[in-house]
C-alpha positions as CSV (number, residue, x, y, z in Angstrom):
1,X,0.2,3.9,24.5
2,X,-2.8,1.6,24.0
3,X,-3.0,1.0,20.3
4,X,-5.7,-0.5,18.0
5,X,-4.6,-1.4,14.4
6,X,-7.4,-1.9,11.9
7,X,-6.9,-4.5,9.1
8,X,-5.9,-8.1,8.4
9,X,-3.2,-8.1,5.7
10,X,0.5,-8.1,5.4
11,X,0.7,-4.4,5.9
12,X,-1.1,-4.7,9.2
13,X,1.1,-7.5,10.3
14,X,4.1,-5.4,9.5
15,X,2.6,-2.4,11.4
16,X,1.8,-4.6,14.4
17,X,5.4,-6.1,14.3
18,X,6.9,-2.6,14.5
19,X,4.5,-1.2,17.1
20,X,4.9,-4.2,19.4
21,X,8.7,-3.6,19.4
22,X,8.2,0.0,20.7
23,X,8.9,0.7,24.4
24,X,5.9,3.1,24.1
25,X,3.4,0.3,23.4
26,X,1.6,-0.8,26.6
27,X,-1.3,-2.6,24.9
28,X,-1.7,-3.7,21.2
29,X,-5.0,-4.7,19.7
30,X,-5.8,-5.6,16.1
31,X,-9.2,-5.9,14.3
32,X,-9.6,-8.5,12.9
33,X,-6.0,-9.5,12.5
34,X,-4.7,-12.8,11.1
35,X,-2.8,-15.9,12.1
36,X,0.5,-14.0,12.1
37,X,-0.7,-11.0,14.0
38,X,-2.3,-13.1,16.8
39,X,1.0,-13.7,18.7
40,X,1.7,-10.0,18.7
41,X,-1.7,-8.4,19.4
42,X,-5.0,-9.2,20.9
43,X,-7.2,-9.8,17.9
44,X,-10.8,-8.7,18.2
45,X,-13.9,-9.1,16.0
46,X,-15.1,-5.8,14.7
47,X,-16.6,-4.2,11.6
48,X,-13.7,-1.9,10.7
49,X,-15.8,0.2,8.4
50,X,-18.3,1.1,11.1
51,X,-17.0,4.2,12.8
52,X,-19.3,4.0,15.8
53,X,-18.4,0.4,16.4
54,X,-14.7,1.2,16.2
55,X,-15.1,4.2,18.6
56,X,-17.0,2.0,21.1
57,X,-14.2,-0.6,21.0
58,X,-11.6,2.1,21.6
59,X,-13.5,3.4,24.6
60,X,-14.1,-0.1,26.0
61,X,-10.5,-1.1,25.6
62,X,-8.9,2.2,26.7
63,X,-7.3,2.8,23.3
64,X,-5.7,6.2,22.8
65,X,-4.2,5.7,19.3
66,X,-6.1,4.2,16.4
67,X,-3.9,3.2,13.4
68,X,-6.0,2.5,10.3
69,X,-4.3,0.2,7.8
70,X,-6.5,-0.4,4.7
71,X,-8.3,2.1,2.5
72,X,-11.9,1.1,2.9
73,X,-12.4,2.4,6.5
74,X,-10.6,5.6,5.6
75,X,-12.9,6.2,2.6
76,X,-15.9,5.3,4.9
77,X,-14.9,8.1,7.3
78,X,-14.0,5.9,10.3
79,X,-11.2,8.4,11.2
80,X,-13.6,11.3,11.4
81,X,-15.9,9.5,13.8
82,X,-13.2,8.2,16.1
83,X,-11.3,11.5,16.1
84,X,-14.5,13.4,16.9
85,X,-14.9,11.0,19.8
86,X,-11.6,12.1,21.4
87,X,-9.2,9.4,20.2
88,X,-6.0,10.1,18.3
89,X,-6.1,8.6,14.8
90,X,-3.4,7.8,12.4
91,X,-5.3,8.1,9.1
92,X,-7.0,10.9,7.2
93,X,-10.7,11.6,7.2
94,X,-13.2,10.9,4.4
95,X,-12.6,14.2,2.6
96,X,-8.9,13.6,2.2
97,X,-9.4,9.9,1.5
98,X,-11.0,10.9,-1.8
99,X,-7.4,11.1,-3.1
100,X,-7.6,7.3,-3.2
101,X,-11.3,6.7,-3.3
102,X,-11.8,8.7,-6.5
103,X,-9.0,8.8,-9.1
104,X,-11.0,11.5,-11.0
105,X,-11.1,13.7,-7.9
106,X,-7.4,13.2,-7.2
107,X,-6.6,14.2,-10.8
108,X,-8.6,17.4,-10.5
109,X,-7.0,18.2,-7.1
110,X,-3.5,17.8,-8.6
111,X,-4.5,20.1,-11.5
112,X,-5.7,22.7,-9.1
113,X,-2.5,22.7,-7.2
114,X,0.1,22.2,-9.9
115,X,1.2,18.7,-9.0
116,X,2.8,16.9,-12.1
117,X,0.8,14.0,-13.3
118,X,-0.2,12.3,-16.6
119,X,-2.6,14.0,-19.0
120,X,-6.1,12.3,-18.7
121,X,-9.7,12.1,-19.8
122,X,-12.7,11.0,-17.8
123,X,-15.8,9.1,-18.9
124,X,-19.1,8.1,-17.3
125,X,-20.5,6.7,-20.5
126,X,-19.4,3.3,-21.8
127,X,-20.0,4.2,-25.4
128,X,-18.1,7.4,-25.2
129,X,-15.2,5.5,-23.5
130,X,-15.2,2.9,-26.2
131,X,-15.1,5.6,-28.9
132,X,-12.1,7.3,-27.2
133,X,-10.3,4.0,-26.8
134,X,-10.7,3.4,-30.6
135,X,-8.5,6.4,-31.4
136,X,-6.4,7.4,-28.4
137,X,-2.6,7.2,-28.6
138,X,-1.1,3.9,-27.5
139,X,0.1,2.8,-25.0
140,X,-2.6,4.1,-22.7
141,X,-3.7,3.5,-19.1
142,X,-7.3,2.6,-18.3
143,X,-8.4,3.0,-14.6
144,X,-11.6,2.4,-12.6
145,X,-12.2,5.6,-10.7
146,X,-13.0,4.0,-7.4
147,X,-11.5,1.4,-5.0
148,X,-10.6,-1.9,-6.8
149,X,-8.1,-3.5,-4.4
150,X,-5.2,-2.4,-6.7
151,X,-6.6,-4.4,-9.6
152,X,-8.6,-1.8,-11.5
153,X,-5.8,-0.5,-13.7
154,X,-4.8,-1.8,-17.1
155,X,-1.8,-0.7,-19.1
156,X,-2.8,-1.3,-22.7
157,X,-0.1,-1.6,-25.4
158,X,-2.5,-2.5,-28.1
159,X,-6.0,-1.4,-29.2
160,X,-7.7,-4.8,-28.3
161,X,-6.4,-4.7,-24.7
162,X,-7.5,-1.1,-24.3
163,X,-11.0,-1.8,-25.5
164,X,-11.3,-5.0,-23.5
165,X,-10.3,-3.1,-20.3
166,X,-12.9,-0.4,-21.0
167,X,-15.6,-3.1,-21.5
168,X,-14.6,-5.0,-18.4
169,X,-14.6,-1.9,-16.2
170,X,-17.4,0.2,-17.6
171,X,-19.5,-2.4,-19.5
172,X,-19.2,-5.6,-17.5
173,X,-18.9,-3.7,-14.2
174,X,-16.2,-6.1,-12.9
175,X,-15.5,-3.6,-10.0
176,X,-19.1,-2.5,-9.5
177,X,-19.7,1.2,-8.8
178,X,-15.9,1.8,-8.8
179,X,-16.2,1.7,-12.6
180,X,-19.0,4.2,-12.9
181,X,-16.3,6.7,-14.0
182,X,-13.3,5.6,-15.9
183,X,-10.1,7.6,-16.2
184,X,-7.9,7.2,-19.3
185,X,-4.4,8.5,-18.9
186,X,-1.4,9.0,-21.1
187,X,1.3,6.4,-20.7
188,X,4.3,7.7,-18.8
189,X,7.8,6.3,-19.7
190,X,10.3,5.8,-17.0
191,X,10.8,3.8,-13.7
192,X,8.2,3.5,-11.0
193,X,8.8,4.3,-7.4
194,X,6.8,4.8,-4.3
195,X,7.5,7.6,-1.8
196,X,5.6,7.8,1.5
197,X,5.3,10.9,3.6
198,X,3.9,11.4,7.0
199,X,1.6,14.5,7.3
200,X,0.1,16.1,10.4
201,X,-1.7,19.1,8.9
202,X,1.4,21.2,8.9
203,X,4.7,19.2,8.6
204,X,5.8,16.8,5.9
205,X,8.2,14.0,6.8
206,X,9.5,12.0,3.9
207,X,10.2,8.3,4.4
208,X,12.5,6.1,2.3
209,X,11.4,5.3,-1.2
210,X,10.5,1.8,-2.2
211,X,9.6,0.0,-5.5
212,X,6.6,-2.3,-5.9
213,X,6.2,-5.1,-8.5
214,X,2.5,-4.9,-9.6
215,X,2.5,-7.4,-12.4
216,X,1.7,-11.0,-11.6
217,X,4.6,-12.7,-13.4
218,X,8.4,-12.4,-13.9
219,X,9.5,-9.7,-16.3
220,X,6.5,-7.5,-15.4
221,X,4.2,-9.7,-17.4
222,X,0.6,-10.6,-16.7
223,X,-2.3,-8.8,-15.0
224,X,-1.9,-6.1,-12.3
225,X,-2.1,-7.4,-8.7
226,X,-2.1,-5.8,-5.2
227,X,1.6,-6.2,-5.3
228,X,4.0,-9.2,-5.8
229,X,7.0,-7.8,-3.9
230,X,8.9,-4.6,-3.0
231,X,12.3,-3.4,-1.9
232,X,14.0,-0.4,-0.4
233,X,16.1,1.7,-1.0
234,X,15.6,2.4,-4.7
235,X,18.8,3.3,-6.6
236,X,16.8,5.6,-9.0
237,X,15.5,7.7,-6.1
238,X,18.7,9.6,-5.3
239,X,18.8,12.2,-2.6
240,X,18.3,14.8,-5.3
241,X,15.2,13.0,-6.7
242,X,13.8,12.6,-3.2
243,X,14.2,16.3,-2.6
244,X,12.5,17.1,-6.0
245,X,9.6,14.8,-5.0
246,X,9.2,16.7,-1.8
247,X,9.3,20.1,-3.5
248,X,7.1,19.4,-6.5
249,X,4.7,16.7,-5.2
250,X,4.5,16.3,-1.4
251,X,4.7,19.8,-0.2
252,X,2.3,21.2,-2.9
253,X,-0.2,18.4,-1.9
254,X,0.1,19.4,1.8
255,X,-0.4,23.0,1.0
256,X,-3.4,22.2,-1.2
257,X,-5.1,20.2,1.5
258,X,-4.6,23.0,3.9
259,X,-5.9,25.6,1.4
260,X,-9.0,23.6,0.8
261,X,-9.6,23.1,4.5
262,X,-9.0,19.3,4.4
263,X,-7.1,18.1,7.5
264,X,-4.7,15.3,6.9
265,X,-3.0,13.3,9.6
266,X,-1.6,10.0,8.3
267,X,0.6,8.7,5.6
268,X,0.4,9.9,2.0
269,X,1.5,7.3,-0.6
270,X,2.8,8.9,-3.8
271,X,3.0,6.3,-6.6
272,X,5.4,8.0,-9.1
273,X,6.9,7.5,-12.5
274,X,10.4,8.9,-12.8
275,X,10.1,10.3,-16.3
276,X,12.7,12.2,-18.4
277,X,10.7,15.3,-17.5
278,X,10.9,14.6,-13.7
279,X,8.8,12.7,-11.2
280,X,5.1,12.5,-12.1
281,X,2.3,11.1,-10.0
282,X,0.7,7.9,-11.2
283,X,-1.6,7.6,-8.2
284,X,-2.1,8.7,-4.6
285,X,-3.1,6.3,-1.8
286,X,-4.0,7.5,1.7
287,X,-2.4,4.5,3.6
288,X,0.8,2.5,3.6
289,X,1.1,0.3,0.5
290,X,1.1,-3.5,0.7
291,X,3.7,-4.9,0.3
292,X,5.8,-1.7,0.3
293,X,5.1,-1.3,4.0
294,X,6.8,-4.6,4.9
295,X,10.4,-3.7,3.7
296,X,9.9,-0.1,4.9
297,X,9.1,-1.0,8.6
298,X,11.9,-3.6,8.7
299,X,14.4,-1.0,7.4
300,X,13.4,1.7,9.9
301,X,15.7,2.3,12.8
302,X,13.4,5.0,14.3
303,X,10.6,3.9,16.5
304,X,7.6,3.7,14.1
305,X,5.0,4.1,16.9
306,X,6.5,7.4,17.9
307,X,6.2,8.7,14.3
308,X,2.6,7.4,14.0
309,X,1.6,9.1,17.2
310,X,3.3,12.4,16.3
311,X,1.4,12.4,13.0
312,X,-1.9,11.7,14.7
313,X,-1.3,14.4,17.3
314,X,0.0,17.1,15.0
315,X,3.4,16.9,16.5
316,X,5.7,15.8,13.6
317,X,7.8,18.9,14.1
318,X,8.9,17.5,17.5
319,X,9.4,13.9,16.3
320,X,12.8,12.3,16.1
321,X,14.4,12.3,12.6
322,X,13.8,9.3,10.4
323,X,16.7,6.9,10.5
324,X,17.2,3.6,8.6
325,X,19.4,0.6,9.0
326,X,22.3,0.2,6.7
327,X,21.8,-2.0,3.6
328,X,18.6,-3.1,1.8
329,X,15.3,-4.8,2.6
330,X,13.3,-6.8,0.1
331,X,9.9,-8.6,0.4
332,X,8.7,-11.5,-1.8
333,X,4.9,-12.1,-1.8
334,X,3.8,-15.7,-1.9
335,X,0.5,-16.2,-3.6
336,X,-2.0,-19.0,-4.3
337,X,-2.2,-20.4,-7.8
338,X,-4.8,-18.5,-9.8
339,X,-4.3,-15.1,-8.1
340,X,-5.4,-12.4,-9.0
341,X,-8.3,-14.6,-10.4
342,X,-10.0,-17.5,-8.6
343,X,-7.9,-19.5,-6.1
344,X,-8.5,-22.2,-3.4
345,X,-8.6,-21.3,0.3
346,X,-8.0,-23.4,3.4
347,X,-4.8,-25.0,2.2
348,X,-2.4,-26.1,5.0
349,X,0.9,-24.1,5.1
350,X,4.2,-25.8,6.1
351,X,7.7,-24.4,6.7
352,X,6.8,-21.2,8.4
353,X,9.2,-21.8,11.3
354,X,12.0,-22.9,9.0
355,X,11.6,-19.7,6.9
356,X,11.6,-17.4,9.9
357,X,14.8,-19.1,11.2
358,X,16.8,-17.7,8.2
359,X,19.0,-14.9,9.3
360,X,17.5,-11.4,8.7
361,X,14.1,-12.7,7.7
362,X,10.6,-11.8,8.9
363,X,7.5,-13.6,7.5
364,X,4.5,-11.4,7.4
365,X,1.1,-13.0,7.1
366,X,-1.4,-11.5,4.6
367,X,-4.1,-14.0,3.7
368,X,-3.9,-16.6,6.5
369,X,-6.1,-18.0,9.3
370,X,-5.6,-20.6,12.0
371,X,-7.5,-23.9,11.7
372,X,-6.9,-25.8,14.9
373,X,-3.1,-26.3,15.2
374,X,-2.6,-25.5,11.5
375,X,-2.1,-22.2,9.6
376,X,-4.0,-22.3,6.4
377,X,-4.4,-20.0,3.4
378,X,-7.3,-17.5,3.5
379,X,-6.5,-15.2,0.5
380,X,-4.7,-14.8,-2.8
381,X,-1.7,-13.0,-1.4
382,X,-0.8,-15.3,1.5
383,X,2.6,-14.3,2.9
384,X,5.3,-11.6,2.6
385,X,8.8,-13.0,3.2
386,X,10.9,-10.0,4.0
387,X,14.7,-9.9,4.5
388,X,17.4,-7.5,5.3
389,X,20.9,-7.7,3.7
390,X,24.0,-5.6,3.1
391,X,22.9,-5.0,-0.5
392,X,19.7,-5.7,-2.6
393,X,21.2,-9.0,-3.9
394,X,21.9,-10.1,-0.3
395,X,18.4,-9.3,0.9
396,X,16.9,-11.0,-2.2
397,X,19.0,-14.2,-1.7
398,X,17.8,-14.4,2.0
399,X,14.2,-13.8,1.1
400,X,14.2,-16.5,-1.6
401,X,16.0,-18.9,0.6
402,X,13.3,-18.5,3.2
403,X,10.5,-18.5,0.6
404,X,11.6,-21.9,-0.7
405,X,11.1,-23.4,2.7
406,X,7.4,-22.5,2.7
407,X,4.9,-24.9,1.0
408,X,1.2,-25.3,0.3
409,X,-0.6,-26.7,-2.7
410,X,-0.3,-24.2,-5.5
411,X,2.2,-21.9,-3.8
412,X,3.8,-19.5,-6.2
413,X,5.8,-16.3,-6.4
414,X,7.8,-14.1,-8.7
415,X,11.5,-14.9,-8.9
416,X,12.7,-11.5,-10.0
417,X,11.8,-9.1,-7.2
418,X,14.4,-6.3,-7.2
419,X,15.4,-6.8,-10.9
420,X,15.6,-3.1,-11.7
421,X,17.9,-2.4,-8.8
422,X,20.2,-5.1,-10.1
423,X,20.1,-4.0,-13.7
424,X,18.3,-7.2,-14.9
425,X,16.0,-7.1,-17.8
C-alpha cells in the first residue's frame, strides 16, 4: 500500500511508526510531519484542510490509502473530497465529524439514540449562561461547543470558577467561534477511561481501553490540556465493562449513524466516565486521541495498517482479530514550561538517542522541528516517551528513566502518570 498520513503531532508519529513496520506498506508519506516522523516517512508540504490539495497529492504520489490524524481536516470534510476522488480514506466525512466538531450536536445525537451521557443545557447567549452558572448545582462542567484543541473544557468545583469559565468561553471568546454555543453538563462521578472502536459502516471492532491524564499537574491539578500522559490496559475497564461499553455506547452509535444515513469509516473515540450507574459518555472524538494513540499502537500485536485499510474499505468483518502484547504500555508527555499557556519555541533538545536506547522505549515527537543538525521545540507538548513493561509500574519506571535523559530549557512533565492503576492518590 501507498499511504499518506495527515498531521504533525505525537499521534501521527505513532501512526507512522506502526504503519512503517507493516509488510503491507510500500510507500509512506506524511503531511506535514515533524522531526521524528522524517526518518520514517517522506514529509511533504501540504494544506491538510484543503481537500482538493490533498486529493491532488494522493493522485500525484500514487497514494491508495489516506489516514487522517487530527480533527480539523475531518471537520473540514477532507475525507469526503478524497473518498469521492477514488482514494480509500481512514477517517469519517464532515457529517460524522460533527460528533467532535459540535458538542451540542453530539449530545442531541446521543439523546436520539439512547446513548448514556451526562444531563446538559446549551446556551448561545452569554447573559443567559451566566445566570445559569449562578444557580446550577456544583460541581459542573463548562464546555465550548466547537474545536478547542482539548482545552475548551473546565470542571468547576466552585461558583467563581464556573462563572470565570463561562466568561472566558462565551464573553472573552478565548476559543473564537468555538464558544458561540456553550454546553453546561452535570458532573459525573467515577473514573475516566477512553475506548476506541474501528467502524466501517457495518462492523464495530473494539480496541484496548486507555486512560488519559488531562490536567497539567500531578494529582490531577491545574488546567486541562491536550493530554499529559496515558497508559493501557486500564484495570477499571474489565472484560465485562468493555462488553457493556460495546453494547450500550458503541453499537448504538454505529446503528444511529446508519439510521441517519451518515457513513463512518474510521476510529470512534469514546471518552467515558465509569459511574456507579454504568459507563456514560463524556465526549466523542472522531480520531485517535493524543497521547492515547501512542501506548495503544505500541501495545498492538496486530498489524495496524491492515486494520486501518479494512476500516477504510468496509472490510472489518474480514480483518484479523485484534491482539495485544502481554503487559502494559505507558506514555509520559514532555512539555515546555508555560504550557498550556504561552511558552518558548526553538529550544534545542538533547538526550533523544539516550532516551530511545532504554529497553522497551519509543520516543514519539509531537512539537518538534529540525534546525540544521539540531532538533528543537516547536510546540507546547513536545515529546511522548512511551514504554512497555510487564506491569504498569514497570512501564512507568522505564518511561521515566528515559524521560529524565531528555533536556531542554524549561522541560517539564507530570510524575504520576498511571497513578490510578497503581492505587495512588
